[in-house]
C-alpha angles and dihedrals in degrees: 000000000000121000097152113155093351097126091235089154130184098307095048093046093047091052092046096052092041088057092048090053096044103040107146101234092065093214126131114271123239090217107127107164132043123183114195102152116152096003099130097248122155141162097326094054093041090058091052093047090052090054090054093047089056093045119108086230093065120106095158115150103174129038119181114190105151124146095026126127095245096134120178096309093052095047091049091050092046095053102037108136088348091147085076089067111096103191111049114112104164128034116181117193105158114161099355094138096255117159133189095287094053094040092052091051090047093052092049093048097045102041113111090026103159101218108024114120103161134043121175119195097154131122128270133173127247139164120275095247091069091067092217122147135204117264110254113195111172139169096292117150113273101016096098094048091045091050094048091049091048092053093047100041101042100091102203101032110141107161131030122178117194101154125168099013126159093240120126120242092249090058093043087057088056088062089057099045100036102035115019098045089054095047118100095192112035113116102171136018123182115200129165135156138217090204114114110268125229124238091272097047134071117224114242091021112174125220121199128189 
């Protein structure tokens, strides 16, 4: 189901996911992929999407929500208790305005998810009218530990994209030593920083597992 750049907005998305949850036949849906990039959705829609993800009717595997003004509140609402979902494989949240608080909550909610293989929290570009913002994950207390635990405790995680963060190199190295080396499944990790590099570091360095 493709709604990319349609301007469906909060009201339209809320109505859609309410209908998916409440469909009269009560059977599981065959719907596996939803594209809602750059549709203007926020907290209201995120809450409704979360309800669908936790519904026994949900068989969704891919959810694309990049370039939407979700911000911390929307990401927290979207991923509340999401580890109870048993079908999601890909979650794409590039440039949704999430900061350290929302990212930490996301990592704690989604760790141990049984089917998730891909999480994208990178940056992407969009036009001003979409009201989306770059993700800005910095050195706030708890975010590094939450990220490392997410990498280690998510059993089928294969790809993690966290490009252009505001993390320092020393903390990015903690991802590698404390998370990646303990992970039995991770195949690729993209990390880069917008923080000024030292003489012995190259800005926007990329680490891959």
